[in-house]
C-alpha positions, -999 to 999 in steps of 0.1 A, spaced: -670 -262 691 -649 -282 715 -626 -268 742 -596 -285 726 -602 -266 693 -598 -233 711 -571 -241 737 -542 -246 712 -505 -242 717 -486 -236 684 -453 -245 701 -465 -279 711 -478 -284 675 -445 -274 660 -426 -296 684 -449 -325 674 -438 -319 638 -401 -319 649 -398 -282 639 -376 -257 657 -393 -231 678 -381 -195 679 -387 -176 712 -381 -141 725 -380 -128 760 -399 -98 774 -384 -79 802 -389 -42 793 -420 -36 772 -453 -33 791 -476 -28 762 -496 -55 744 -481 -43 711 -450 -65 718 -471 -96 711 -481 -84 676 -445 -73 669 -432 -107 679 -458 -124 657 -450 -102 627 -413 -109 631 -420 -146 629 -416 -158 665 -435 -188 676 -433 -180 713 -427 -152 738 -420 -155 774 -425 -128 800 -396 -129 824 -409 -122 859 -377 -136 874 -355 -107 860 -379 -78 855 -403 -55 873 -432 -64 851 -465 -67 870 -489 -96 869 -515 -73 853 -491 -64 824 -481 -100 821 -517 -111 817 -524 -85 791 -494 -94 770 -503 -131 773 -538 -125 761 -526 -104 732 -503 -133 722 -532 -157 723 -551 -134 700 -523 -132 674 -515 -169 674 -482 -172 692 -477 -191 725 -472 -170 757 -451 -184 784 -440 -169 817 -408 -174 837 -420 -172 873 -398 -156 900 -404 -186 923 -417 -221 915 -447 -219 938 -484 -223 932 -490 -187 942 -471 -176 911 -477 -205 887 -515 -207 890 -520 -169 888 -500 -164 856 -516 -194 840 -551 -181 849 -540 -147 835 -534 -162 800 -500 -180 799 -499 -212 780 -469 -225 799 -445 -220 828 -407 -217 827 -395 -228 861 -360 -215 869 -334 -232 889 -350 -267 890 -325 -291 905 -343 -324 911 -371 -346 900 -390 -337 932 -388 -300 923 -400 -307 888 -429 -327 901 -439 -298 923 -440 -275 893 -462 -300 874 -486 -303 903 -491 -265 904 -494 -261 866 -518 -290 858 -553 -299 867 -561 -333 881 -552 -361 875 -518 -348 864 -516 -321 891 -534 -300 917 -541 -268 900 -570 -250 915 -602 -242 896 -603 -205 887 -634 -203 866 -635 -191 830 -602 -188 812 -589 -166 784 -574 -197 768 -610 -208 761 -621 -173 751 -641 -172 784 -666 -197 769 -684 -221 793 -674 -258 789 -680 -288 811 -653 -288 837 -638 -321 827 -636 -311 791 -621 -277 798 -595 -291 823 -584 -317 798 -580 -292 770 -561 -267 791 -539 -295 805 -530 -306 770 -522 -270 759 -502 -260 789 -465 -266 788 -441 -271 817 -406 -260 809 -380 -266 836 -346 -248 836 -314 -263 846 -289 -237 860 -263 -256 879 -239 -285 875 -258 -305 900 -290 -300 881 -274 -311 848 -261 -342 865 -298 -350 873 -311 -342 838 -322 -378 832 -344 -380 863 -358 -345 857 -366 -353 821 -384 -385 832 -410 -366 852 -445 -370 838 -458 -336 828 -425 -320 820 -425 -310 783 -391 -293 779 -358 -290 796 -341 -256 791 -304 -251 799 -297 -217 814 -261 -213 802 -251 -181 820 -261 -192 855 -247 -227 848 -213 -213 839 -213 -191 870 -221 -221 891 -192 -239 875 -168 -210 881 -166 -203 844 -187 -172 841 -190 -159 805 -171 -188 789 -199 -197 765 -176 -217 742 -162 -239 771 -162 -276 765 -184 -281 796 -212 -262 779 -212 -287 751 -211 -316 776 -241 -301 795 -261 -298 764 -252 -333 752 -263 -348 785 -295 -328 786 -305 -335 750 -298 -372 754 -320 -373 786 -348 -356 767 -345 -379 738 -346 -409 761 -378 -398 778 -396 -383 747 -392 -347 759 -377 -317 742 -346 -297 749 -343 -259 747 -314 -236 742 -311 -204 763 -285 -178 770 -267 -181 736 -282 -151 718 -246 -139 710 -235 -174 698 -259 -184 670 -235 -209 656 -233 -227 689 -271 -227 692 -273 -242 657 -248 -269 669 -272 -278 697 -302 -278 673 -283 -303 651 -278 -324 683 -315 -325 689 -326 -294 707 -358 -279 694 -363 -245 710 -340 -214 708 -345 -184 731 -331 -157 709 -327 -128 733 -346 -101 751 -366 -71 740 -339 -50 757 -311 -66 736 -331 -61 704 -339 -25 711 -303 -17 722 -288 -34 691 -310 -14 668 -304 19 686 -266 14 685 -267 6 648 -287 36 639 -265 59 660 -234 44 644 -249 50 609 -253 87 617 -219 91 632 -203 76 601 -220 101 577 -194 124 562 -202 161 562 -191 176 529 
């Protein structure tokens, strides 16, 4: 068996077929069961959000390895775009990095350098990897397979970053550009105005930049606006971040409590 036959990324495979990827975000659940639940629900991808949670690296690695075992792609949004975080979560089992607040091509290249082995980057050798089921392979073969499976997703969260979408999307090694709508609107002085024209303009600019450079665009922060997300999919985006485990649990709890409150006592 070749390393490339083991180190597979279902998200990259779906994107290659021009299919839409469904993702959910993990901020609350520490147990590996969340990976199986996500797979059963039909998600293609999960991402553990270390930027906005208190999840540990140990829990993150366990969740990522569970996701690998059930056939969905585990990504991690790191709290800082540094090799100290990027390399550790990748070695722990993540198949990709979501790099928040990327504002320039230079910053995007730094993320790629940390996430990829040579010749694409400078990722350090950490020995046997869960992505390869801890099997021994020649280093050159293993590095090439893991490089191919590992995704680099950069997140644009400011007006200045969106203005540089073309140069960021052009960076070799960047697979996807994700627009973080909530931080973007805050930066624009339009906090919470998800239907604002500037949101559509930001997506149009980002999607066009991705199309020009053969990359993919992702939709984030619009879990309460599915019609708007669908609009951006029609424009060419191919990944939707549907919401967090906290949102899903809260919505279900509220609905069940409401059902009981509405029961008439006869």
